[in-house]
The first five atom37 places (N, CA, C, CB, O) and aatype in JSON, in Angstrom:
{
  "aatype": [19, 5, 10, 5, 0, 13, 7, 7, 7, 10, 19, 5, 14, 7, 7, 15, 10, 1, 10, 15, 4, 19, 0, 15, 7, 9, 19, 13, 15, 9, 2, 11, 12, 7, 17, 18, 1, 5, 0, 14, 7, 11, 5, 1, 6, 10, 19, 0, 16, 9, 3, 9, 7, 15, 1, 16, 2, 18, 0, 3, 15, 19, 11, 7, 1, 13, 16, 9, 15, 1, 3, 19, 0, 6, 2, 12, 19, 18, 10, 5, 12, 2, 15, 10, 11, 14, 6, 3, 16, 7, 19, 18, 18, 4, 2, 0, 19, 17, 7, 15, 1, 1, 10, 18, 13, 17, 7, 5, 7, 16, 6, 19, 16, 19, 13, 15],
  "atom_mask": [
    [1, 1, 1, 1, 1],
    [1, 1, 1, 1, 1],
    [1, 1, 1, 1, 1],
    [1, 1, 1, 1, 1],
    [1, 1, 1, 1, 1],
    [1, 1, 1, 1, 1],
    [1, 1, 1, 0, 1],
    [1, 1, 1, 0, 1],
    [1, 1, 1, 0, 1],
    [1, 1, 1, 1, 1],
    [1, 1, 1, 1, 1],
    [1, 1, 1, 1, 1],
    [1, 1, 1, 1, 1],
    [1, 1, 1, 0, 1],
    [1, 1, 1, 0, 1],
    [1, 1, 1, 1, 1],
    [1, 1, 1, 1, 1],
    [1, 1, 1, 1, 1],
    [1, 1, 1, 1, 1],
    [1, 1, 1, 1, 1],
    [1, 1, 1, 1, 1],
    [1, 1, 1, 1, 1],
    [1, 1, 1, 1, 1],
    [1, 1, 1, 1, 1],
    [1, 1, 1, 0, 1],
    [1, 1, 1, 1, 1],
    [1, 1, 1, 1, 1],
    [1, 1, 1, 1, 1],
    [1, 1, 1, 1, 1],
    [1, 1, 1, 1, 1],
    [1, 1, 1, 1, 1],
    [1, 1, 1, 1, 1],
    [1, 1, 1, 1, 1],
    [1, 1, 1, 0, 1],
    [1, 1, 1, 1, 1],
    [1, 1, 1, 1, 1],
    [1, 1, 1, 1, 1],
    [1, 1, 1, 1, 1],
    [1, 1, 1, 1, 1],
    [1, 1, 1, 1, 1],
    [1, 1, 1, 0, 1],
    [1, 1, 1, 1, 1],
    [1, 1, 1, 1, 1],
    [1, 1, 1, 1, 1],
    [1, 1, 1, 1, 1],
    [1, 1, 1, 1, 1],
    [1, 1, 1, 1, 1],
    [1, 1, 1, 1, 1],
    [1, 1, 1, 1, 1],
    [1, 1, 1, 1, 1],
    [1, 1, 1, 1, 1],
    [1, 1, 1, 1, 1],
    [1, 1, 1, 0, 1],
    [1, 1, 1, 1, 1],
    [1, 1, 1, 1, 1],
    [1, 1, 1, 1, 1],
    [1, 1, 1, 1, 1],
    [1, 1, 1, 1, 1],
    [1, 1, 1, 1, 1],
    [1, 1, 1, 1, 1],
    [1, 1, 1, 1, 1],
    [1, 1, 1, 1, 1],
    [1, 1, 1, 1, 1],
    [1, 1, 1, 0, 1],
    [1, 1, 1, 1, 1],
    [1, 1, 1, 1, 1],
    [1, 1, 1, 1, 1],
    [1, 1, 1, 1, 1],
    [1, 1, 1, 1, 1],
    [1, 1, 1, 1, 1],
    [1, 1, 1, 1, 1],
    [1, 1, 1, 1, 1],
    [1, 1, 1, 1, 1],
    [1, 1, 1, 1, 1],
    [1, 1, 1, 1, 1],
    [1, 1, 1, 1, 1],
    [1, 1, 1, 1, 1],
    [1, 1, 1, 1, 1],
    [1, 1, 1, 1, 1],
    [1, 1, 1, 1, 1],
    [1, 1, 1, 1, 1],
    [1, 1, 1, 1, 1],
    [1, 1, 1, 1, 1],
    [1, 1, 1, 1, 1],
    [1, 1, 1, 1, 1],
    [1, 1, 1, 1, 1],
    [1, 1, 1, 1, 1],
    [1, 1, 1, 1, 1],
    [1, 1, 1, 1, 1],
    [1, 1, 1, 0, 1],
    [1, 1, 1, 1, 1],
    [1, 1, 1, 1, 1],
    [1, 1, 1, 1, 1],
    [1, 1, 1, 1, 1],
    [1, 1, 1, 1, 1],
    [1, 1, 1, 1, 1],
    [1, 1, 1, 1, 1],
    [1, 1, 1, 1, 1],
    [1, 1, 1, 0, 1],
    [1, 1, 1, 1, 1],
    [1, 1, 1, 1, 1],
    [1, 1, 1, 1, 1],
    [1, 1, 1, 1, 1],
    [1, 1, 1, 1, 1],
    [1, 1, 1, 1, 1],
    [1, 1, 1, 1, 1],
    [1, 1, 1, 0, 1],
    [1, 1, 1, 1, 1],
    [1, 1, 1, 0, 1],
    [1, 1, 1, 1, 1],
    [1, 1, 1, 1, 1],
    [1, 1, 1, 1, 1],
    [1, 1, 1, 1, 1],
    [1, 1, 1, 1, 1],
    [1, 1, 1, 1, 1],
    [1, 1, 1, 1, 1]
  ],
  "atom_positions": [
    [[-15.83, 0.24, -6.36], [-14.96, 0.23, -5.16], [-14.69, 1.64, -4.54], [-13.63, -0.41, -5.52], [-14.72, 2.62, -5.29]],
    [[-14.41, 1.8, -3.11], [-13.7, 3.28, -2.57], [-12.89, 2.67, -2.07], [-14.36, 4.4, -1.57], [-13.27, 1.51, -1.92]],
    [[-11.78, 2.87, -1.67], [-10.74, 2.61, -0.33], [-10.19, 4.42, 0.25], [-8.95, 1.4, -1.06], [-10.23, 5.63, 0.06]],
    [[-9.96, 3.86, 0.66], [-9.75, 4.92, 1.91], [-8.12, 4.11, 3.13], [-11.84, 4.91, 3.07], [-7.91, 3.13, 3.83]],
    [[-7.44, 5.3, 2.68], [-6.21, 4.67, 3.17], [-5.78, 5.54, 4.55], [-4.98, 4.72, 1.92], [-6.27, 6.66, 4.75]],
    [[-4.86, 4.95, 5.46], [-4.65, 5.86, 6.06], [-3.27, 5.1, 7.03], [-6.05, 6.42, 6.71], [-2.87, 3.98, 6.72]],
    [[-2.76, 5.73, 8.0], [-1.62, 5.7, 8.89], [-0.32, 5.71, 8.59], [0.0, 0.0, 0.0], [0.48, 4.91, 9.07]],
    [[0.02, 6.72, 7.69], [0.89, 7.78, 7.21], [1.41, 8.47, 8.68], [0.0, 0.0, 0.0], [0.85, 8.47, 9.77]],
    [[3.11, 9.26, 8.14], [3.1, 9.83, 9.98], [4.64, 10.36, 9.0], [0.0, 0.0, 0.0], [5.27, 10.23, 7.95]],
    [[4.6, 10.95, 10.23], [5.99, 11.33, 10.24], [7.43, 10.18, 11.01], [5.82, 12.78, 11.07], [7.05, 9.72, 12.09]],
    [[8.51, 9.83, 10.73], [9.19, 8.85, 11.59], [10.66, 9.22, 11.11], [8.69, 7.16, 11.36], [10.97, 9.83, 10.09]],
    [[11.56, 8.67, 12.19], [12.61, 8.93, 11.57], [13.48, 7.47, 11.09], [13.32, 9.87, 12.51], [13.15, 6.31, 11.3]],
    [[14.13, 7.76, 10.7], [14.97, 6.5, 9.72], [15.38, 5.44, 10.68], [16.53, 7.06, 8.86], [15.91, 5.92, 11.68]],
    [[15.29, 4.07, 10.66], [15.11, 2.71, 11.11], [13.56, 2.86, 12.1], [0.0, 0.0, 0.0], [13.13, 2.14, 13.01]],
    [[13.06, 3.96, 11.52], [12.02, 3.52, 12.11], [10.61, 2.37, 11.14], [0.0, 0.0, 0.0], [10.73, 1.64, 10.15]],
    [[9.45, 2.69, 12.02], [8.18, 1.74, 11.53], [6.75, 2.4, 11.15], [7.83, 0.71, 12.74], [6.18, 3.38, 11.63]],
    [[6.53, 1.85, 10.51], [4.57, 2.63, 10.16], [3.9, 1.21, 9.34], [4.49, 4.66, 8.49], [4.39, 0.47, 8.47]],
    [[2.48, 1.2, 10.09], [1.75, 0.6, 9.25], [0.68, 1.36, 8.71], [1.36, -0.46, 9.76], [-0.19, 2.04, 9.25]],
    [[0.87, 1.15, 7.75], [-0.5, 1.57, 6.64], [-1.75, 0.41, 6.55], [0.18, 1.7, 4.82], [-1.76, -0.8, 6.34]],
    [[-2.74, 1.41, 6.82], [-3.67, 0.66, 6.2], [-4.8, 0.73, 5.02], [-4.13, 0.44, 7.02], [-4.45, 1.73, 4.38]],
    [[-5.54, 0.39, 4.62], [-6.77, 0.33, 3.79], [-7.57, -0.31, 3.56], [-6.73, 0.42, 3.01], [-7.4, -1.47, 3.17]],
    [[-8.77, 0.27, 3.73], [-10.13, -0.29, 4.08], [-11.17, -0.21, 2.45], [-10.85, 0.86, 5.57], [-11.69, 0.89, 2.24]],
    [[-11.43, -1.43, 1.29], [-12.49, -1.44, 0.6], [-13.59, -0.94, 1.34], [-12.69, -2.61, 0.12], [-13.78, -0.78, 2.55]],
    [[-14.62, -0.65, -0.16], [-16.05, -0.69, 0.66], [-16.71, -0.48, -0.88], [-16.45, 0.76, 2.15], [-16.16, 0.08, -1.83]],
    [[-17.86, -1.01, -0.87], [-18.37, -1.16, -2.37], [-18.56, -2.39, -2.69], [0.0, 0.0, 0.0], [-19.13, -3.15, -1.91]],
    [[-18.07, -2.84, -4.05], [-18.39, -4.14, -4.72], [-17.04, -5.19, -4.44], [-18.66, -3.84, -6.48], [-16.51, -5.88, -5.3]],
    [[-16.67, -5.1, -3.06], [-15.39, -5.79, -2.78], [-14.98, -7.55, -3.5], [-15.45, -5.83, -1.1], [-13.9, -8.07, -3.81]],
    [[-16.68, -8.14, -3.53], [-16.11, -9.2, -3.48], [-15.28, -9.82, -5.02], [-17.21, -10.01, -2.93], [-14.83, -10.96, -5.07]],
    [[-15.17, -8.73, -6.37], [-14.45, -8.73, -7.45], [-13.4, -8.11, -7.78], [-15.0, -8.54, -8.15], [-13.03, -7.65, -8.86]],
    [[-12.66, -8.15, -6.17], [-11.46, -7.48, -6.12], [-10.32, -8.61, -6.46], [-11.3, -6.75, -4.66], [-10.52, -9.44, -5.57]],
    [[-9.51, -8.98, -7.07], [-8.52, -9.59, -7.28], [-7.46, -9.54, -6.54], [-8.28, -9.4, -8.2], [-6.99, -10.46, -5.86]],
    [[-7.01, -8.34, -6.67], [-5.54, -8.01, -5.89], [-5.83, -6.64, -5.61], [-3.97, -8.19, -6.83], [-6.64, -5.89, -6.16]],
    [[-4.69, -6.37, -4.22], [-4.95, -5.59, -3.95], [-3.32, -4.98, -3.81], [-5.94, -5.76, -3.05], [-2.41, -5.78, -4.05]],
    [[-2.95, -3.53, -3.41], [-1.43, -3.36, -3.32], [-1.24, -1.76, -3.29], [0.0, 0.0, 0.0], [-1.92, -0.84, -3.73]],
    [[0.08, -1.82, -2.54], [0.57, -0.1, -2.37], [1.41, 0.35, -3.5], [1.56, 0.23, -0.96], [2.14, -0.31, -4.23]],
    [[1.13, 1.77, -3.48], [2.41, 2.01, -4.56], [2.66, 3.43, -3.89], [2.01, 2.04, -6.57], [2.14, 3.8, -2.84]],
    [[3.53, 4.13, -4.65], [3.76, 5.44, -3.82], [4.95, 6.3, -4.94], [4.52, 4.98, -1.96], [5.61, 6.01, -5.93]],
    [[4.75, 7.46, -4.11], [5.39, 8.43, -4.84], [6.21, 9.98, -5.12], [4.83, 8.37, -5.22], [5.85, 11.11, -5.43]],
    [[7.18, 9.44, -4.9], [7.61, 10.55, -4.06], [7.89, 11.74, -4.85], [8.79, 10.21, -3.26], [7.71, 11.85, -6.06]],
    [[8.39, 12.68, -4.02], [8.49, 14.43, -4.87], [9.02, 14.3, -6.21], [9.69, 15.68, -4.07], [10.08, 13.73, -6.43]],
    [[8.17, 14.92, -7.27], [9.25, 15.11, -8.78], [9.42, 13.61, -9.49], [0.0, 0.0, 0.0], [9.83, 13.57, -10.65]],
    [[9.11, 12.4, -8.79], [8.98, 11.25, -9.6], [7.7, 10.5, -9.55], [10.0, 10.38, -9.29], [6.97, 10.71, -8.58]],
    [[7.17, 9.27, -10.9], [6.69, 8.75, -11.04], [5.66, 8.29, -9.9], [7.35, 8.31, -11.56], [5.61, 8.99, -8.88]],
    [[4.97, 7.33, -9.98], [3.71, 6.56, -8.83], [4.85, 4.83, -9.44], [0.94, 6.73, -9.62], [5.15, 4.28, -10.5]],
    [[5.09, 4.65, -7.96], [5.61, 3.31, -8.41], [5.35, 2.33, -7.78], [6.79, 3.21, -8.51], [5.53, 2.48, -6.57]],
    [[4.89, 1.07, -8.18], [4.66, -0.21, -6.97], [6.08, -0.32, -6.04], [4.37, -2.0, -7.88], [7.31, -0.26, -6.15]],
    [[4.7, -0.6, -4.77], [5.72, -0.91, -3.57], [5.29, -2.6, -2.92], [5.46, 0.5, -2.16], [6.16, -3.14, -2.24]],
    [[3.98, -3.36, -3.17], [3.78, -4.39, -2.71], [2.42, -5.09, -3.09], [3.99, -4.2, -1.52], [1.48, -4.6, -2.47]],
    [[2.1, -6.07, -3.91], [0.85, -6.15, -3.5], [0.14, -7.85, -3.41], [0.12, -5.17, -4.53], [0.81, -8.84, -3.69]],
    [[-0.79, -7.91, -3.13], [-1.93, -9.33, -2.52], [-2.56, -9.6, -3.66], [-3.26, -9.02, -1.22], [-2.86, -8.67, -4.42]],
    [[-2.72, -10.27, -3.82], [-3.69, -10.98, -4.51], [-4.52, -12.16, -3.87], [-3.06, -11.43, -5.58], [-4.33, -12.7, -2.78]],
    [[-5.41, -12.42, -4.76], [-6.81, -13.26, -3.93], [-6.28, -14.73, -3.27], [-8.3, -13.73, -5.28], [-6.78, -15.2, -2.25]],
    [[-5.43, -15.25, -3.86], [-4.28, -16.62, -3.32], [-3.2, -16.02, -2.37], [0.0, 0.0, 0.0], [-2.25, -16.71, -2.02]],
    [[-3.42, -14.28, -1.83], [-2.43, -14.13, -1.0], [-0.82, -14.75, -1.19], [-3.02, -14.61, 0.07], [0.01, -15.41, -0.56]],
    [[-0.97, -14.07, -2.5], [1.15, -14.68, -3.14], [1.17, -12.94, -3.69], [1.49, -16.65, -5.39], [0.67, -12.27, -4.59]],
    [[2.12, -12.73, -2.48], [2.6, -11.45, -2.66], [3.75, -10.95, -3.61], [2.91, -11.13, -1.54], [4.44, -11.82, -4.14]],
    [[4.0, -9.66, -3.85], [5.21, -8.99, -4.32], [5.42, -7.88, -4.48], [5.56, -9.28, -5.21], [4.65, -6.98, -4.83]],
    [[6.65, -7.85, -4.17], [7.86, -6.38, -3.88], [8.63, -6.14, -4.76], [8.93, -6.43, -2.76], [9.36, -6.75, -5.53]],
    [[8.19, -4.56, -4.42], [9.46, -3.84, -5.22], [10.65, -4.47, -4.56], [9.55, -2.06, -5.07], [10.67, -5.22, -3.59]],
    [[11.7, -3.99, -5.33], [12.92, -5.01, -4.49], [13.4, -3.71, -3.32], [14.7, -5.7, -5.85], [13.41, -3.81, -2.1]],
    [[13.74, -2.6, -4.1], [14.18, -1.05, -2.61], [12.79, -1.63, -1.45], [13.63, 1.66, -3.49], [12.97, -0.97, -0.42]],
    [[12.29, -2.01, -1.36], [11.31, -2.59, 0.4], [11.58, -4.37, 0.48], [8.82, -2.28, 0.24], [10.99, -4.97, 1.39]],
    [[12.21, -4.92, -0.19], [12.05, -6.54, 0.21], [12.59, -6.44, 1.25], [12.68, -7.72, -0.62], [13.52, -5.64, 1.36]],
    [[12.17, -7.24, 2.38], [12.56, -7.67, 4.07], [12.58, -6.79, 4.65], [0.0, 0.0, 0.0], [13.35, -6.73, 5.61]],
    [[11.59, -5.54, 4.26], [11.65, -4.44, 5.28], [10.16, -4.39, 5.72], [12.25, -2.95, 4.67], [9.63, -4.41, 6.83]],
    [[9.55, -4.28, 4.14], [7.82, -4.33, 4.34], [7.08, -5.64, 3.97], [7.07, -3.2, 3.36], [7.38, -6.47, 3.12]],
    [[6.05, -5.6, 4.8], [5.17, -6.87, 4.75], [3.74, -6.26, 4.17], [5.0, -7.66, 6.41], [3.13, -5.26, 4.53]],
    [[3.39, -7.33, 3.03], [1.56, -6.52, 2.59], [1.08, -7.89, 3.44], [0.73, -6.35, 0.19], [1.69, -8.91, 3.76]],
    [[-0.37, -7.42, 3.65], [-1.1, -8.2, 4.34], [-2.64, -7.87, 4.33], [-0.56, -8.2, 5.58], [-3.16, -6.77, 4.55]],
    [[-3.26, -9.08, 4.02], [-4.88, -8.61, 3.96], [-5.75, -9.16, 4.54], [-5.47, -8.61, 2.85], [-5.51, -10.36, 4.71]],
    [[-6.71, -8.8, 4.95], [-8.05, -9.25, 5.36], [-8.97, -9.22, 4.26], [-8.61, -8.45, 6.45], [-9.19, -8.16, 3.68]],
    [[-9.51, -10.27, 3.95], [-10.44, -10.6, 3.09], [-11.65, -9.91, 4.0], [-10.48, -12.25, 2.71], [-12.48, -9.1, 3.61]],
    [[-11.5, -10.47, 5.27], [-12.97, -10.66, 5.99], [-13.39, -8.93, 5.84], [-12.87, -11.41, 8.02], [-14.36, -8.45, 5.25]],
    [[-12.75, -8.5, 6.29], [-13.15, -7.13, 7.16], [-12.23, -5.78, 5.8], [-12.1, -7.22, 9.43], [-11.95, -4.59, 5.99]],
    [[-12.05, -6.53, 4.71], [-11.86, -6.09, 3.44], [-10.65, -4.87, 3.66], [-13.36, -5.59, 2.77], [-10.9, -3.73, 3.26]],
    [[-9.45, -5.16, 4.26], [-8.11, -3.99, 4.44], [-7.19, -5.13, 4.12], [-7.75, -3.05, 6.23], [-7.09, -6.34, 4.29]],
    [[-6.48, -4.01, 3.5], [-5.07, -4.71, 3.07], [-4.29, -3.78, 4.38], [-4.39, -4.34, 1.04], [-4.92, -2.86, 4.91]],
    [[-2.88, -4.12, 4.82], [-2.22, -3.34, 5.12], [-0.72, -3.39, 4.78], [-2.51, -3.27, 6.17], [-0.25, -4.26, 4.05]],
    [[-0.16, -2.65, 5.2], [1.28, -2.52, 4.73], [2.41, -2.46, 6.27], [1.35, -0.89, 3.65], [2.29, -1.45, 6.96]],
    [[3.23, -3.32, 6.62], [3.63, -2.58, 7.49], [5.31, -2.4, 6.98], [3.26, -3.23, 8.93], [6.02, -3.19, 6.37]],
    [[5.47, -1.62, 7.28], [7.53, -1.03, 7.22], [7.96, -0.81, 8.15], [8.13, 0.32, 6.58], [7.51, -0.04, 9.0]],
    [[9.08, -1.55, 8.21], [9.74, -1.52, 9.2], [11.57, -0.74, 8.46], [9.59, -3.26, 9.89], [11.78, -0.65, 7.25]],
    [[12.34, -0.4, 9.28], [13.73, 0.09, 8.78], [13.91, 1.11, 7.87], [14.38, -0.86, 8.21], [14.91, 1.29, 7.18]],
    [[12.66, 1.93, 7.9], [12.52, 3.15, 6.92], [13.49, 3.71, 6.94], [11.58, 4.09, 7.09], [14.2, 3.74, 7.94]],
    [[13.79, 4.32, 5.76], [14.77, 4.96, 4.93], [14.46, 5.78, 4.55], [15.24, 4.52, 4.08], [13.36, 5.8, 4.0]],
    [[15.71, 7.57, 4.69], [14.4, 8.75, 3.75], [14.33, 8.41, 2.3], [14.88, 10.68, 3.68], [13.3, 8.75, 1.74]],
    [[14.75, 8.12, 1.98], [14.14, 7.65, 0.24], [12.72, 6.72, 0.73], [15.63, 6.27, -0.95], [12.03, 6.42, -0.24]],
    [[12.43, 6.45, 1.46], [10.45, 5.78, 1.45], [9.63, 7.36, 1.7], [9.86, 4.25, 3.46], [8.47, 7.46, 2.08]],
    [[10.2, 8.08, 1.51], [9.19, 9.49, 2.0], [8.18, 9.34, 0.41], [10.41, 11.59, 2.21], [8.63, 9.22, -0.72]],
    [[7.05, 9.38, 0.73], [6.24, 9.55, -0.03], [4.68, 9.4, -0.18], [0.0, 0.0, 0.0], [4.33, 8.79, 0.84]],
    [[3.59, 9.65, -0.94], [2.53, 9.81, -1.04], [2.3, 7.94, -1.42], [2.21, 11.13, -2.08], [2.71, 7.5, -2.49]],
    [[1.71, 7.15, -0.54], [1.51, 6.29, -0.73], [-0.23, 5.92, -1.09], [2.2, 5.84, 0.18], [-1.24, 6.07, -0.4]],
    [[-0.07, 5.52, -2.18], [-1.83, 5.14, -1.91], [-1.92, 3.63, -2.57], [-3.16, 6.43, -2.92], [-1.2, 3.01, -3.36]],
    [[-3.6, 3.22, -1.63], [-4.06, 2.16, -2.33], [-4.21, 1.45, -3.42], [-4.62, 2.17, -2.24], [-4.37, 2.12, -4.44]],
    [[-4.2, 0.47, -3.53], [-5.06, 0.14, -4.95], [-5.75, -1.29, -5.14], [-4.03, 0.24, -6.23], [-4.88, -2.15, -5.03]],
    [[-7.04, -1.85, -5.39], [-7.22, -2.66, -6.57], [-7.27, -2.58, -7.76], [-7.91, -3.08, -6.56], [-6.99, -1.62, -8.48]],
    [[-7.79, -4.03, -8.13], [-7.76, -4.55, -9.16], [-8.9, -5.08, -9.37], [-6.87, -5.25, -9.28], [-8.84, -6.16, -8.78]],
    [[-10.21, -4.95, -9.99], [-11.4, -5.2, -10.23], [-11.88, -6.27, -11.29], [-11.82, -4.08, -10.46], [-11.47, -6.16, -12.45]],
    [[-12.35, -6.86, -11.09], [-12.96, -8.3, -11.73], [-12.59, -8.04, -12.98], [0.0, 0.0, 0.0], [-11.74, -7.14, -13.0]],
    [[-12.94, -8.54, -14.29], [-12.53, -9.5, -15.02], [-11.59, -8.53, -16.18], [-13.87, -10.44, -15.56], [-10.56, -8.78, -16.81]],
    [[-12.32, -7.55, -16.1], [-11.6, -6.13, -16.58], [-10.27, -5.73, -16.5], [-12.09, -5.15, -15.96], [-9.54, -5.3, -17.39]],
    [[-9.91, -6.04, -14.63], [-9.27, -5.56, -14.05], [-8.64, -4.1, -14.17], [-8.72, -6.34, -14.03], [-7.5, -3.65, -14.2]],
    [[-10.06, -3.54, -14.23], [-10.25, -2.61, -13.83], [-9.23, -1.8, -12.41], [-11.49, -2.91, -13.73], [-8.82, -2.56, -11.53]],
    [[-8.93, -0.35, -12.32], [-7.87, -0.6, -11.28], [-8.58, 0.93, -10.72], [-5.88, -0.79, -11.84], [-8.7, 2.01, -11.29]],
    [[-8.97, 0.43, -9.29], [-9.19, 1.72, -8.17], [-8.37, 2.66, -7.36], [-9.75, 1.31, -7.22], [-7.23, 2.19, -7.36]],
    [[-8.38, 3.38, -6.91], [-7.46, 3.79, -6.17], [-7.62, 4.71, -5.0], [-6.73, 4.22, -6.93], [-8.63, 5.35, -5.27]],
    [[-7.13, 5.17, -3.75], [-7.53, 5.88, -2.54], [-6.81, 6.73, -2.62], [0.0, 0.0, 0.0], [-5.88, 6.76, -3.43]],
    [[-7.07, 7.58, -1.79], [-6.67, 9.28, -1.8], [-5.13, 9.83, -1.71], [-7.37, 9.97, -0.47], [-4.64, 10.85, -2.19]],
    [[-4.52, 8.77, -0.89], [-3.22, 8.83, -0.1], [-2.95, 8.79, 1.11], [0.0, 0.0, 0.0], [-3.69, 9.33, 1.93]],
    [[-1.93, 8.19, 1.45], [-1.45, 8.77, 3.06], [-0.3, 9.12, 2.96], [-1.44, 7.82, 4.31], [0.24, 8.39, 2.13]],
    [[0.62, 10.1, 3.5], [2.01, 10.54, 3.58], [2.37, 10.25, 4.09], [2.46, 11.34, 3.69], [1.8, 10.21, 5.18]],
    [[3.88, 9.6, 3.99], [5.47, 9.17, 4.53], [5.81, 10.2, 4.35], [6.47, 8.11, 3.9], [5.62, 10.95, 3.39]],
    [[6.64, 10.38, 5.75], [7.9, 11.17, 5.36], [8.84, 10.7, 6.59], [7.66, 13.0, 5.24], [8.65, 10.68, 7.81]],
    [[9.78, 10.4, 5.9], [11.41, 9.9, 6.88], [12.5, 10.67, 6.9], [12.2, 8.6, 6.39], [13.28, 10.94, 5.98]],
    [[12.49, 11.03, 8.1], [14.02, 12.51, 8.15], [14.58, 12.02, 9.16], [13.71, 14.49, 8.54], [13.98, 11.4, 10.03]],
    [[15.66, 12.23, 9.14], [16.31, 12.68, 10.85], [16.63, 14.25, 11.13], [17.99, 11.88, 11.15], [17.05, 14.6, 12.23]]
  ]
}
């Protein structure tokens, strides 16, 4: 599975961005897709996931502000980010959990910078 993420950029606090990720390869075995982020000097952390049944999971820090969605037919996953805060700054990585062995695949990352 190959993942390509895009849509990052510079935005002021309170602004919005929409991240997109397209999956290619043997995509029919993807169980779950999601977004993780890594801020400078910090570990990578979960932002949001969506599984094959469209059940979603969010980090507490983004609940009510971010929305993850998935277009299975187009092999896409999106992250709508509203009310962005400086602490949302980081590199955002698309993730896919694949197959019965639950292998993790990662995209190349897209950078989000929230500045005033």
